ZASEMAR-522693 format. One record per atom (N, C-alpha, C): residue number from 1; x, y, z. Coordinates in nm, 2 decimals. Last residue first. Layout:
// residues N
<r i="NUM" x="X" y="Y" z="Z"/>
...
This chain:
// residues 87
<r i="87" x="2.24" y="11.85" z="-28.53"/>
<r i="87" x="2.24" y="11.82" z="-28.67"/>
<r i="87" x="2.13" y="11.90" z="-28.74"/>
<r i="86" x="2.25" y="11.89" z="-28.26"/>
<r i="86" x="2.33" y="11.97" z="-28.34"/>
<r i="86" x="2.32" y="11.94" z="-28.48"/>
<r i="85" x="2.09" y="11.70" z="-28.13"/>
<r i="85" x="2.05" y="11.84" z="-28.13"/>
<r i="85" x="2.13" y="11.93" z="-28.22"/>
<r i="84" x="2.06" y="11.40" z="-28.13"/>
<r i="84" x="2.13" y="11.47" z="-28.23"/>
<r i="84" x="2.08" y="11.62" z="-28.23"/>
<r i="83" x="1.97" y="11.21" z="-27.95"/>
<r i="83" x="1.88" y="11.31" z="-27.99"/>
<r i="83" x="1.93" y="11.40" z="-28.10"/>
<r i="82" x="2.20" y="11.06" z="-27.92"/>
<r i="82" x="2.08" y="10.99" z="-27.96"/>
<r i="82" x="1.97" y="11.09" z="-28.01"/>
<r i="81" x="2.38" y="11.23" z="-27.80"/>
<r i="81" x="2.39" y="11.20" z="-27.95"/>
<r i="81" x="2.27" y="11.13" z="-28.00"/>
<r i="80" x="2.31" y="11.20" z="-27.54"/>
<r i="80" x="2.29" y="11.33" z="-27.60"/>
<r i="80" x="2.29" y="11.31" z="-27.76"/>
<r i="79" x="2.40" y="10.94" z="-27.48"/>
<r i="79" x="2.26" y="10.98" z="-27.47"/>
<r i="79" x="2.22" y="11.10" z="-27.54"/>
<r i="78" x="2.67" y="10.97" z="-27.53"/>
<r i="78" x="2.59" y="10.87" z="-27.61"/>
<r i="78" x="2.45" y="10.90" z="-27.60"/>
<r i="77" x="2.74" y="11.15" z="-27.33"/>
<r i="77" x="2.76" y="11.19" z="-27.48"/>
<r i="77" x="2.67" y="11.09" z="-27.56"/>
<r i="76" x="2.70" y="11.00" z="-27.10"/>
<r i="76" x="2.62" y="11.12" z="-27.13"/>
<r i="76" x="2.62" y="11.16" z="-27.27"/>
<r i="75" x="2.89" y="10.80" z="-27.13"/>
<r i="75" x="2.75" y="10.76" z="-27.12"/>
<r i="75" x="2.66" y="10.88" z="-27.16"/>
<r i="74" x="3.12" y="10.96" z="-27.13"/>
<r i="74" x="3.10" y="10.87" z="-27.25"/>
<r i="74" x="2.95" y="10.83" z="-27.25"/>
<r i="73" x="3.11" y="11.07" z="-26.88"/>
<r i="73" x="3.10" y="11.16" z="-26.99"/>
<r i="73" x="3.06" y="11.08" z="-27.12"/>
<r i="72" x="3.17" y="10.85" z="-26.72"/>
<r i="72" x="3.04" y="10.91" z="-26.71"/>
<r i="72" x="3.01" y="11.00" z="-26.83"/>
<r i="71" x="3.43" y="10.80" z="-26.80"/>
<r i="71" x="3.33" y="10.70" z="-26.83"/>
<r i="71" x="3.19" y="10.76" z="-26.82"/>
<r i="70" x="3.55" y="11.03" z="-26.70"/>
<r i="70" x="3.55" y="11.00" z="-26.84"/>
<r i="70" x="3.45" y="10.90" z="-26.88"/>
<r i="69" x="3.50" y="10.98" z="-26.43"/>
<r i="69" x="3.45" y="11.10" z="-26.49"/>
<r i="69" x="3.44" y="11.08" z="-26.64"/>
<r i="68" x="3.65" y="10.75" z="-26.36"/>
<r i="68" x="3.50" y="10.75" z="-26.36"/>
<r i="68" x="3.44" y="10.87" z="-26.43"/>
<r i="67" x="3.93" y="10.64" z="-26.53"/>
<r i="67" x="3.86" y="10.76" z="-26.48"/>
<r i="67" x="3.71" y="10.75" z="-26.48"/>
<r i="66" x="4.06" y="10.44" z="-26.65"/>
<r i="66" x="4.07" y="10.44" z="-26.50"/>
<r i="66" x="3.99" y="10.56" z="-26.44"/>
<r i="65" x="4.04" y="10.49" z="-26.92"/>
<r i="65" x="3.99" y="10.36" z="-26.87"/>
<r i="65" x="3.98" y="10.36" z="-26.71"/>
<r i="64" x="4.18" y="10.73" z="-26.96"/>
<r i="64" x="4.03" y="10.73" z="-26.95"/>
<r i="64" x="3.97" y="10.60" z="-26.90"/>
<r i="63" x="4.45" y="10.84" z="-26.80"/>
<r i="63" x="4.39" y="10.72" z="-26.85"/>
<r i="63" x="4.24" y="10.72" z="-26.84"/>
<r i="62" x="4.62" y="11.05" z="-26.72"/>
<r i="62" x="4.49" y="11.08" z="-26.79"/>
<r i="62" x="4.43" y="10.95" z="-26.86"/>
<r i="61" x="4.91" y="10.86" z="-26.74"/>
<r i="61" x="4.85" y="10.98" z="-26.69"/>
<r i="61" x="4.72" y="11.00" z="-26.78"/>
<r i="60" x="4.91" y="10.50" z="-26.73"/>
<r i="60" x="4.93" y="10.62" z="-26.80"/>
<r i="60" x="4.85" y="10.74" z="-26.74"/>
<r i="59" x="5.02" y="10.35" z="-26.42"/>
<r i="59" x="4.93" y="10.35" z="-26.54"/>
<r i="59" x="4.94" y="10.49" z="-26.60"/>
<r i="58" x="5.21" y="10.13" z="-26.21"/>
<r i="58" x="5.19" y="10.25" z="-26.28"/>
<r i="58" x="5.09" y="10.24" z="-26.39"/>
<r i="57" x="5.31" y="10.02" z="-25.92"/>
<r i="57" x="5.21" y="9.98" z="-26.02"/>
<r i="57" x="5.18" y="10.11" z="-26.09"/>
<r i="56" x="5.60" y="9.95" z="-25.73"/>
<r i="56" x="5.52" y="10.04" z="-25.81"/>
<r i="56" x="5.43" y="9.97" z="-25.91"/>
<r i="55" x="5.68" y="9.86" z="-25.40"/>
<r i="55" x="5.66" y="9.81" z="-25.54"/>
<r i="55" x="5.56" y="9.91" z="-25.61"/>
<r i="54" x="5.92" y="9.96" z="-25.18"/>
<r i="54" x="5.78" y="9.98" z="-25.22"/>
<r i="54" x="5.77" y="9.95" z="-25.37"/>
<r i="53" x="6.16" y="9.95" z="-25.04"/>
<r i="53" x="6.10" y="9.83" z="-25.09"/>
<r i="53" x="5.96" y="9.84" z="-25.14"/>
<r i="52" x="6.30" y="10.18" z="-24.97"/>
<r i="52" x="6.20" y="10.12" z="-24.87"/>
<r i="52" x="6.12" y="10.00" z="-24.93"/>
<r i="51" x="6.45" y="10.22" z="-25.20"/>
<r i="51" x="6.52" y="10.19" z="-25.08"/>
<r i="51" x="6.42" y="10.13" z="-24.97"/>
<r i="50" x="6.24" y="10.28" z="-25.39"/>
<r i="50" x="6.32" y="10.16" z="-25.41"/>
<r i="50" x="6.39" y="10.12" z="-25.27"/>
<r i="49" x="6.15" y="10.53" z="-25.28"/>
<r i="49" x="6.06" y="10.41" z="-25.30"/>
<r i="49" x="6.13" y="10.28" z="-25.31"/>
<r i="48" x="6.38" y="10.68" z="-25.29"/>
<r i="48" x="6.32" y="10.66" z="-25.17"/>
<r i="48" x="6.23" y="10.53" z="-25.18"/>
<r i="47" x="6.43" y="10.69" z="-25.57"/>
<r i="47" x="6.53" y="10.63" z="-25.48"/>
<r i="47" x="6.47" y="10.60" z="-25.35"/>
<r i="46" x="6.20" y="10.83" z="-25.66"/>
<r i="46" x="6.23" y="10.69" z="-25.71"/>
<r i="46" x="6.32" y="10.62" z="-25.61"/>
<r i="45" x="6.24" y="11.07" z="-25.53"/>
<r i="45" x="6.12" y="11.00" z="-25.50"/>
<r i="45" x="6.14" y="10.85" z="-25.54"/>
<r i="44" x="6.48" y="11.17" z="-25.64"/>
<r i="44" x="6.47" y="11.14" z="-25.50"/>
<r i="44" x="6.35" y="11.06" z="-25.46"/>
<r i="43" x="6.41" y="11.18" z="-25.93"/>
<r i="43" x="6.51" y="11.08" z="-25.88"/>
<r i="43" x="6.49" y="11.06" z="-25.72"/>
<r i="42" x="6.06" y="11.19" z="-26.00"/>
<r i="42" x="6.19" y="11.26" z="-25.99"/>
<r i="42" x="6.28" y="11.16" z="-25.91"/>
<r i="41" x="5.80" y="11.07" z="-26.03"/>
<r i="41" x="5.92" y="11.00" z="-26.07"/>
<r i="41" x="6.05" y="11.08" z="-26.07"/>
<r i="40" x="5.59" y="11.24" z="-25.96"/>
<r i="40" x="5.60" y="11.10" z="-25.90"/>
<r i="40" x="5.73" y="11.03" z="-25.92"/>
<r i="39" x="5.61" y="11.46" z="-26.12"/>
<r i="39" x="5.66" y="11.47" z="-25.98"/>
<r i="39" x="5.66" y="11.33" z="-25.91"/>
<r i="38" x="5.49" y="11.37" z="-26.36"/>
<r i="38" x="5.64" y="11.39" z="-26.35"/>
<r i="38" x="5.68" y="11.40" z="-26.21"/>
<r i="37" x="5.27" y="11.10" z="-26.37"/>
<r i="37" x="5.29" y="11.24" z="-26.34"/>
<r i="37" x="5.43" y="11.27" z="-26.31"/>
<r i="36" x="5.18" y="10.85" z="-26.43"/>
<r i="36" x="5.31" y="10.89" z="-26.48"/>
<r i="36" x="5.33" y="11.04" z="-26.46"/>
<r i="35" x="5.01" y="10.73" z="-26.14"/>
<r i="35" x="5.02" y="10.76" z="-26.28"/>
<r i="35" x="5.16" y="10.81" z="-26.31"/>
<r i="34" x="5.05" y="10.46" z="-25.91"/>
<r i="34" x="5.08" y="10.60" z="-25.94"/>
<r i="34" x="5.06" y="10.61" z="-26.10"/>
<r i="33" x="5.01" y="10.25" z="-25.64"/>
<r i="33" x="4.96" y="10.28" z="-25.77"/>
<r i="33" x="4.98" y="10.43" z="-25.80"/>
<r i="32" x="5.22" y="10.05" z="-25.46"/>
<r i="32" x="5.17" y="10.19" z="-25.47"/>
<r i="32" x="5.14" y="10.21" z="-25.62"/>
<r i="31" x="5.24" y="9.79" z="-25.22"/>
<r i="31" x="5.23" y="9.83" z="-25.37"/>
<r i="31" x="5.17" y="9.97" z="-25.37"/>
<r i="30" x="5.45" y="9.63" z="-25.01"/>
<r i="30" x="5.36" y="9.75" z="-25.02"/>
<r i="30" x="5.36" y="9.78" z="-25.17"/>
<r i="29" x="5.49" y="9.30" z="-24.87"/>
<r i="29" x="5.52" y="9.40" z="-24.97"/>
<r i="29" x="5.41" y="9.51" z="-24.97"/>
<r i="28" x="5.49" y="9.28" z="-24.50"/>
<r i="28" x="5.48" y="9.23" z="-24.64"/>
<r i="28" x="5.50" y="9.34" z="-24.74"/>
<r i="27" x="5.28" y="9.37" z="-24.22"/>
<r i="27" x="5.41" y="9.34" z="-24.28"/>
<r i="27" x="5.39" y="9.28" z="-24.43"/>
<r i="26" x="4.99" y="9.59" z="-24.27"/>
<r i="26" x="5.08" y="9.51" z="-24.19"/>
<r i="26" x="5.21" y="9.48" z="-24.26"/>
<r i="25" x="4.81" y="9.76" z="-24.38"/>
<r i="25" x="4.83" y="9.63" z="-24.44"/>
<r i="25" x="4.92" y="9.54" z="-24.36"/>
<r i="24" x="4.78" y="9.99" z="-24.20"/>
<r i="24" x="4.67" y="9.93" z="-24.27"/>
<r i="24" x="4.69" y="9.79" z="-24.32"/>
<r i="23" x="5.04" y="10.04" z="-24.11"/>
<r i="23" x="4.93" y="10.03" z="-24.01"/>
<r i="23" x="4.81" y="9.96" z="-24.08"/>
<r i="22" x="5.18" y="10.06" z="-24.35"/>
<r i="22" x="5.21" y="9.95" z="-24.25"/>
<r i="22" x="5.10" y="9.93" z="-24.15"/>
<r i="21" x="5.06" y="10.29" z="-24.45"/>
<r i="21" x="5.05" y="10.17" z="-24.52"/>
<r i="21" x="5.08" y="10.05" z="-24.43"/>
<r i="20" x="5.13" y="10.48" z="-24.25"/>
<r i="20" x="4.99" y="10.45" z="-24.27"/>
<r i="20" x="4.98" y="10.32" z="-24.35"/>
<r i="19" x="5.41" y="10.49" z="-24.29"/>
<r i="19" x="5.36" y="10.46" z="-24.16"/>
<r i="19" x="5.21" y="10.41" z="-24.17"/>
<r i="18" x="5.43" y="10.56" z="-24.57"/>
<r i="18" x="5.49" y="10.43" z="-24.52"/>
<r i="18" x="5.42" y="10.39" z="-24.38"/>
<r i="17" x="5.29" y="10.82" z="-24.58"/>
<r i="17" x="5.26" y="10.70" z="-24.66"/>
<r i="17" x="5.31" y="10.57" z="-24.59"/>
<r i="16" x="5.38" y="11.04" z="-24.42"/>
<r i="16" x="5.26" y="10.98" z="-24.40"/>
<r i="16" x="5.24" y="10.84" z="-24.46"/>
<r i="15" x="5.64" y="11.15" z="-24.45"/>
<r i="15" x="5.57" y="11.18" z="-24.33"/>
<r i="15" x="5.45" y="11.09" z="-24.31"/>
<r i="14" x="5.72" y="11.05" z="-24.70"/>
<r i="14" x="5.80" y="11.02" z="-24.58"/>
<r i="14" x="5.72" y="11.04" z="-24.46"/>
<r i="13" x="5.52" y="11.16" z="-24.88"/>
<r i="13" x="5.55" y="11.01" z="-24.87"/>
<r i="13" x="5.62" y="10.98" z="-24.74"/>
<r i="12" x="5.56" y="11.43" z="-24.84"/>
<r i="12" x="5.43" y="11.37" z="-24.80"/>
<r i="12" x="5.45" y="11.22" z="-24.78"/>
<r i="11" x="5.82" y="11.46" z="-24.94"/>
<r i="11" x="5.79" y="11.50" z="-24.80"/>
<r i="11" x="5.66" y="11.43" z="-24.75"/>
<r i="10" x="5.77" y="11.40" z="-25.20"/>
<r i="10" x="5.86" y="11.31" z="-25.12"/>
<r i="10" x="5.83" y="11.34" z="-24.97"/>
<r i="9" x="5.61" y="11.61" z="-25.28"/>
<r i="9" x="5.56" y="11.48" z="-25.28"/>
<r i="9" x="5.64" y="11.38" z="-25.20"/>
<r i="8" x="5.80" y="11.82" z="-25.25"/>
<r i="8" x="5.68" y="11.82" z="-25.16"/>
<r i="8" x="5.62" y="11.68" z="-25.16"/>
<r i="7" x="5.98" y="11.75" z="-25.45"/>
<r i="7" x="6.03" y="11.76" z="-25.31"/>
<r i="7" x="5.91" y="11.75" z="-25.21"/>
<r i="6" x="5.82" y="11.76" z="-25.68"/>
<r i="6" x="5.88" y="11.63" z="-25.64"/>
<r i="6" x="5.93" y="11.64" z="-25.49"/>
<r i="5" x="5.54" y="11.97" z="-25.60"/>
<r i="5" x="5.65" y="11.93" z="-25.68"/>
<r i="5" x="5.71" y="11.80" z="-25.63"/>
<r i="4" x="5.30" y="12.18" z="-25.55"/>
<r i="4" x="5.31" y="12.04" z="-25.56"/>
<r i="4" x="5.42" y="12.00" z="-25.66"/>
<r i="3" x="5.38" y="12.44" z="-25.33"/>
<r i="3" x="5.37" y="12.40" z="-25.47"/>
<r i="3" x="5.39" y="12.25" z="-25.47"/>
<r i="2" x="5.18" y="12.51" z="-25.04"/>
<r i="2" x="5.30" y="12.47" z="-25.10"/>
<r i="2" x="5.27" y="12.43" z="-25.24"/>
<r i="1" x="5.05" y="12.80" z="-24.88"/>
<r i="1" x="5.02" y="12.68" z="-24.97"/>
<r i="1" x="5.15" y="12.64" z="-25.04"/>
């Protein structure tokens, strides 16, 4: 099992991402959505993305607005609070 670090992330991008993105969307700009996880932005990864013309769309790490789990917990918490079992 490999450790998920910048080098391994870059290896995954090189082996899979560009080829599959081109197959799925064809010619034209490629946009990649990434959170601000440190391994996503080590220099070799940033350089490779820029060199291959991949446009980045980033959002904050652990963004509750983008997480279905966090949204589900919010609904659950609201329902539980309605009964106030801890008061």
